[in-house]
C-alpha positions in Angstrom: 0.0 0.0 0.0 1.6 3.3 -1.2 0.1 5.6 1.5 -1.2 3.4 4.4 -3.2 4.6 7.4 -0.9 5.1 10.4 -3.3 6.5 12.9 -6.9 7.4 13.4 -9.0 9.2 16.0 -12.6 8.6 16.8 -14.5 11.7 18.2 -17.9 11.7 19.7 -19.7 15.1 20.2 -22.7 15.1 22.5 -25.1 17.9 23.5 -28.5 19.5 22.7 -29.9 21.7 20.0 -29.7 25.3 21.2 -32.1 26.3 18.4 -34.4 24.5 15.9 -32.7 22.4 13.2 -33.9 22.5 9.6 -32.5 19.6 7.6 -34.8 19.1 4.6 -35.4 16.0 2.7 -36.3 17.7 -0.5 -39.9 16.4 -0.2 -43.1 18.4 0.5 -45.5 15.6 1.4 -46.3 17.1 4.8 -45.1 20.7 4.6 -43.3 22.8 2.0 -40.0 21.5 3.4 -40.2 18.1 5.2 -37.4 17.1 7.6 -35.2 14.3 6.5 -35.8 11.0 8.4 -34.3 7.5 8.4 -36.1 4.2 7.6 -37.7 4.2 11.1 -39.0 7.8 10.8 -36.3 9.3 13.1 -34.9 12.7 12.0 -31.1 13.1 11.6 -28.5 15.5 10.3 -26.8 14.1 7.2 -23.0 13.7 7.3 -22.7 15.6 4.1 -24.5 18.6 5.7 -22.2 18.5 8.7 -19.1 18.2 6.5 -20.1 21.0 4.2 -21.0 23.4 7.0 -17.7 22.6 8.8 -15.6 23.1 5.7 -17.1 26.5 4.8 -16.9 27.7 8.5 -13.2 26.9 8.6 -12.6 28.3 5.2 -14.1 31.6 6.3 -12.6 31.6 9.8 -9.1 30.5 8.8 -8.6 31.8 5.3 -4.8 31.3 5.3 -5.1 27.5 6.1 -6.0 26.4 2.5 -3.4 23.6 2.4 -4.4 22.1 5.7 -8.1 22.3 4.8 -7.4 20.5 1.5 -5.5 17.8 3.5 -8.3 17.4 5.9 -11.4 17.7 3.7 -10.1 16.7 0.4 -10.4 18.4 -3.0 -12.1 18.0 -6.4 -8.7 17.1 -7.9 -8.9 13.7 -6.3 -7.5 14.2 -2.8 -9.6 12.1 -0.5 -11.1 13.6 2.7 -9.4 12.4 5.9 -12.3 13.6 8.1 -15.3 11.3 8.0 -18.5 12.9 9.2 -21.2 10.4 10.1 -25.0 11.2 10.3 -25.7 13.0 13.5 -28.3 11.2 15.7 -31.2 13.3 17.0 -33.3 12.0 19.9 -35.3 13.1 22.9 -34.1 12.5 26.4 -37.8 12.0 27.4 -39.3 8.7 26.1 -42.0 9.1 23.5 -41.6 12.9 23.3 -42.0 14.2 19.8 -39.1 16.3 18.6 -40.4 17.2 15.1 -42.7 20.2 14.8 -44.0 22.6 12.2 -43.5 26.3 11.9 -45.1 28.6 9.3 -43.9 31.9 8.0 -44.8 34.5 5.4 -42.9 37.1 3.4 -43.9 40.7 4.2 -43.5 43.8 2.0 -42.2 47.2 3.1 -45.6 48.0 4.7 -45.7 44.7 6.7 -48.4 43.3 4.4 -48.2 39.6 3.4 -46.9 39.1 -0.1 -49.3 37.1 -2.2 -48.4 33.3 -2.4 -45.5 33.8 -0.1 -46.7 31.8 2.9 -44.7 28.7 3.7 -44.6 25.9 6.3 -41.5 24.1 7.5 -40.9 20.9 9.4 -38.1 21.1 11.9 -36.4 19.4 14.8 -37.1 21.4 18.0 -34.5 23.0 20.2 -33.6 21.0 23.3 -33.3 17.8 21.3 -30.3 15.7 22.2 -27.7 15.0 19.5 -24.8 12.7 19.0 -22.3 13.4 16.3 -19.5 11.1 15.2 -16.3 12.2 13.5 -13.4 10.0 12.4 -10.0 11.7 11.7 -7.6 9.6 9.7 -3.9 10.2 9.3 -1.9 8.6 6.5 1.8 8.2 6.1 2.2 11.4 4.0 0.1 13.5 6.4 1.5 12.6 9.8 3.8 15.6 9.7 0.6 17.8 9.4 -1.0 16.3 12.5 -0.6 19.6 14.5 -2.1 21.6 11.7 -5.1 19.4 11.3 -5.7 19.1 15.0 -5.6 23.0 15.2 -8.4 23.2 12.6 -10.5 20.6 14.4 -10.1 22.5 17.7 -11.2 25.7 15.9 -14.2 23.7 14.5 -15.2 22.5 18.0 -14.8 26.1 19.3 -17.2 27.3 16.6 -19.8 24.7 17.6 -19.4 25.5 21.3 -19.7 29.3 20.8 -22.7 28.9 18.4 -20.7 30.4 15.5 -20.9 27.2 13.4 -24.4 26.3 12.6 -25.9 23.4 10.5 -28.8 23.0 8.1 -31.0 25.6 6.4 -31.8 29.1 7.7 -28.6 29.0 9.8 -28.1 32.7 9.4 -31.5 33.3 10.9 -31.2 31.4 14.2 -31.6 27.8 13.1 -29.0 25.0 13.5 -27.1 26.1 16.6 -25.8 23.3 18.9 -24.9 23.3 22.6 -21.8 21.2 22.8 -21.8 19.5 26.2 -19.2 16.7 26.0 -16.4 15.6 23.7 -15.0 12.0 23.8 -11.9 10.9 21.9 -9.9 7.7 21.4 -6.9 6.9 19.2 -5.8 3.9 17.2 -2.3 3.3 15.9 -1.9 1.2 12.8 1.9 1.1 12.4 3.6 -2.3 12.3 4.2 -3.6 15.8 0.9 -2.4 17.2 -1.4 -4.8 15.5 -3.5 -5.0 18.7 -4.7 -1.4 18.1 -6.1 -2.5 14.7 -7.8 -5.4 16.2 -9.2 -3.2 18.9 -10.6 -0.8 16.3 -12.3 -3.7 14.4 -14.3 -4.5 17.6 -14.9 -0.9 18.6 -18.6 0.2 18.7 -18.6 4.0 19.4 -20.3 3.5 22.7 -19.6 6.5 25.2 -17.9 4.2 27.7 -15.4 2.9 25.1 -13.5 6.1 24.6 -10.1 6.7 26.2 -10.9 10.3 27.2 -14.1 12.2 27.8 -14.4 15.9 28.9 -16.3 19.1 28.8 -15.1 21.2 25.9 -14.0 24.7 26.9 -13.9 27.0 23.8 -10.5 28.6 23.4 -8.9 26.3 25.9 -9.5 22.6 25.3 -7.4 20.5 22.9 -8.0 17.1 21.4 -4.5 15.8 22.2 -3.0 16.7 25.5 0.1 18.2 23.9 1.2 21.8 23.2 0.1 23.1 19.8 1.6 26.4 18.8 -0.3 26.5 15.5 -3.6 26.2 17.5 -2.7 29.2 19.7 -2.1 31.4 16.7 -5.3 30.3 15.0 -7.4 31.0 18.1 -5.9 34.5 18.3 -6.5 35.4 14.6 -9.9 33.7 13.9 -13.4 34.2 15.2 -16.5 36.2 14.9 -17.7 39.5 16.4 -20.7 39.2 18.7 -23.2 41.9 19.7 -25.5 41.1 22.6 -28.5 43.3 23.4 -30.4 42.6 26.6 -34.1 43.7 26.2 -37.4 43.3 28.0 -40.9 43.2 26.7 -42.5 46.5 27.9 -46.1 45.3 27.7 -47.0 42.5 25.2 -45.6 40.8 22.2 -47.2 38.7 19.5 -45.3 36.5 16.9 -48.3 34.8 15.5 -48.7 31.0 15.7 -51.9 29.4 14.6 -51.3 25.7 15.3 -51.7 25.8 19.1 -52.3 22.8 21.3 -55.6 24.5 22.5 -56.6 25.9 19.1 -60.2 25.6 20.0 -59.7 28.0 22.9 -57.9 30.8 21.0 -57.5 31.6 17.3 -53.8 32.3 17.5 -51.1 33.1 20.1 -47.5 33.9 20.7 -45.1 31.5 18.9 -43.5 28.9 21.3 -40.8 26.4 20.6 -38.4 23.9 22.0 -39.0 20.7 23.9 -40.1 22.8 26.8 -42.5 24.9 24.6 -41.2 28.4 25.7 -42.0 31.6 23.9 -39.5 32.6 21.2 -38.7 35.4 18.8 -37.4 33.9 15.5 -34.3 35.3 13.8 -36.4 36.0 10.8 -38.6 38.4 12.9 -35.6 40.3 14.2 -33.9 40.4 10.8 -37.1 41.6 9.0 -37.8 44.4 11.5 -34.1 45.6 11.6 -33.7 45.4 7.9 -36.8 47.5 7.2 -35.9 50.0 9.9 -32.3 50.4 8.6 -33.5 50.9 5.0 -35.6 53.8 6.2 -32.7 55.3 8.1 -30.4 55.0 5.1 -33.0 56.8 3.0 -33.0 59.6 5.5 -29.3 60.1 4.9 -30.1 61.2 1.4 -29.9 57.9 -0.4 -32.9 57.1 -2.8 -35.1 54.1 -2.2 -33.6 51.9 -4.9 -30.0 52.5 -3.8 -30.9 52.1 -0.2 -32.3 48.6 -1.0 -29.1 47.7 -2.8 -27.0 48.8 0.2 -29.1 46.9 2.8 -28.9 43.8 0.6 -25.1 43.9 1.0 -25.5 43.5 4.7 -28.7 41.3 5.0 -28.4 39.4 1.8 -30.6 39.5 -1.3 -33.7 37.5 -2.2 -34.9 36.1 -5.5 -38.1 36.2 -7.5 -37.3 32.8 -9.0 -35.9 33.9 -12.3 -32.5 32.5 -13.5 -31.0 36.0 -13.8 -32.1 37.0 -10.3 -30.6 33.8 -8.8 -27.2 34.6 -10.2 -27.2 37.8 -8.2 -28.0 36.2 -4.9 -25.9 37.4 -1.9 -25.8 35.7 1.5 -26.3 37.7 4.6 -23.2 38.9 6.5 -25.1 38.7 9.7 -26.2 35.7 11.9 -29.2 36.7 13.9 -30.1 34.2 16.6 -33.5 33.0 17.6 -34.3 34.5 21.1 -36.1 32.7 23.9 -38.2 34.9 26.1 -37.5 34.3 29.8 -40.2 35.0 32.3 -43.6 36.6 31.6 -46.9 34.9 31.1 -49.5 34.3 28.4 -52.7 36.4 28.4 -56.0 35.3 26.8 -57.6 38.3 25.1 -60.8 38.6 23.1 -61.3 41.3 20.5 -63.8 42.2 17.8 -63.8 44.2 14.6 -65.8 47.4 14.7 -67.7 48.9 11.7 -66.0 52.2 11.0 -69.2 53.8 9.8 -71.7 52.8 12.5 -69.3 52.2 15.4 -71.0 48.9 16.0 -69.6 45.4 16.3 -69.2 43.5 13.0 -71.2 40.2 12.9 -69.0 37.1 13.2 -65.8 39.2 13.8 -65.1 38.2 17.4 -61.7 36.5 17.9 -59.5 35.4 20.8 -55.7 35.7 20.9 -53.0 34.8 23.4 -50.2 37.4 23.4 -47.2 37.1 25.8 -46.9 39.7 28.6 -43.5 40.9 29.8 -40.4 38.8 29.9 -36.7 39.2 29.2 -35.0 38.6 25.8 -31.4 38.9 24.6 -30.8 39.6 20.9 -27.5 38.1 19.6 -26.0 39.2 16.3 -22.8 37.8 14.9 -20.6 38.6 11.9 -17.2 37.3 10.7 -14.1 39.2 11.8 -12.2 40.7 8.8 -8.7 39.5 8.1 -5.7 41.7 9.0 -4.9 42.2 5.3 -8.5 43.3 4.4 -10.2 45.8 6.7 -13.4 45.9 4.7 -15.4 43.4 2.6 -16.3 43.7 -1.1 -19.1 46.1 -0.3 -16.7 48.4 1.6 -18.3 47.5 5.0 -15.8 47.5 7.9 -16.2 46.3 11.4 -17.0 49.8 12.6 -19.5 50.6 9.9 -21.4 47.3 10.5 -21.4 48.2 14.2 -22.7 51.6 13.5 -25.5 50.4 11.3 -26.6 47.9 13.8 -26.4 50.3 16.7 -28.7 52.7 14.9 -31.4 50.0 14.9 -30.5 48.6 18.4 -30.8 52.0 20.1 -34.3 52.4 18.6 -35.2 48.9 19.9 -34.2 50.0 23.4 -36.2 53.2 23.1 -39.3 51.4 21.9 -39.2 53.1 18.5 -38.7 49.8 16.6 -41.3 47.2 17.6 -41.0 43.5 16.9 -43.6 41.1 15.6 -47.3 41.5 14.7 -50.1 43.8 16.0 -47.6 46.6 16.5 -50.3 49.1 15.5 -52.1 48.3 18.8 -48.9 48.6 21.0 -47.5 45.1 20.9 -43.8 44.2 20.4 -42.4 47.3 22.1 -39.1 46.6 23.8 -37.0 48.5 26.4 -33.5 48.5 27.6 -32.6 45.7 30.1 -28.9 46.1 30.4 -25.8 47.4 28.6 -25.0 46.3 25.0 -22.0 44.1 24.9 -19.6 43.8 21.9 -17.4 40.8 22.1 -18.1 40.6 25.8 -17.3 44.2 26.6 -19.5 47.3 27.1 -19.5 49.8 24.2 -18.2 53.2 25.2 -19.6 56.4 23.8 -16.5 57.4 21.8 -16.4 54.0 20.0 -20.1 54.2 19.3 -19.6 57.7 17.8 -16.8 56.5 15.6 -19.0 53.6 14.4 -21.9 55.9 13.6 -19.5 58.2 11.6 -18.2 55.2 9.7 -21.7 54.0 8.9 -22.8 57.4 7.7 -19.6 57.7 5.6 -20.3 54.3 4.1 -23.8 55.3 3.1 -22.6 58.5 1.5 -19.5 57.1 -0.2 -21.3 54.2 -1.7 -24.1 56.4 -2.9 -21.7 58.7 -4.8 -19.8 55.8 -6.3 -23.1 54.2 -7.6 -24.2 57.5 -9.1 -20.9 58.0 -10.9 -21.1 54.4 -12.3 
């Protein structure tokens, strides 16, 4: 054998889904996007999805590690992958508890009116579901010298999962597919001549949690796979990563993210969206993103940018949509922002009955009585992430720097804290108003006024500069 396997590592990642997971099967028998399931009807995350998300995360986070990435994940030129990603098991810790649910959504126009034929329904795996992911890392004779490099990449990969920066499945930029990594187990097998017993041990090995040599809680930025010093890993951890903005908020009065398929649908017509295995109220990432995007578009227009150019600018930050045409699909841009789904802590549901009133007579309309269940009070923390720029490139292709992105987001976030920007539905009757519940944190530190002023200037300069360049072109 010209390039034999000399060593292999088995890794077992265990934890729970920190947000819903959308891994579609490509079928629409039950919803517009059905979850992928095995022969026994159990949902899972395909190994190809896990491998693809992992590769693209490392490619974006460690752009100068192309050679090590090719060694680890393979290439189209025929280099075989040395990291095997198995299907991730998804299961409930409670017997007979359903972990698959449905969630509907609808596209809204600039006036928060539903776009015709834009309603959809998804089938997803709920947050709180337990997962078990298996990885097999193989070292061949020609790659043993790169063991430190590949281990460094795998540690950055696990750091990304633990921090919530690496997400899996669809809608991952809008709060889906985040994992809570609770435990990592690892065992090694040597296949050189003279240690045949390791090869025999590997043949009988069954991936059971108690069969690993080492099992520990993964500490992002600190833990390593091998208990050895890895200088390459230290440098990667210093240079890579994402920026994170955390905004503590509280619901001033009530909030309503509509959900019609309630367990007691005969009691109310619709109520606040809930999710997870514990059925807690949530604010989807799509709701946050839609409200902030629309609000920032209006602010950019107020700086002197016309409506069409403002839409182009905001697409550079939030991504662009498609009308289904081939030409439009070619111009698709992914969002630079990852906006997390938020769980509302505390508060209580409130059953409320209302009726439509005839605007001419002032009387009650016949058959127009309906009952809803909004959520009253509670705490919510909005989390937004974006990739750190490299040292060589301070801005992206759209000219957006770290400071200008911060400035744009802070424009909207301050309005959220002041109750100017409401979230969700029924905002015309006072729902969805938020208020400040703590200091805004950027990468774990409080934002001072001088830095915020600098970010605001950079954001305004970006709006003006881009506008002038587009006019000249």
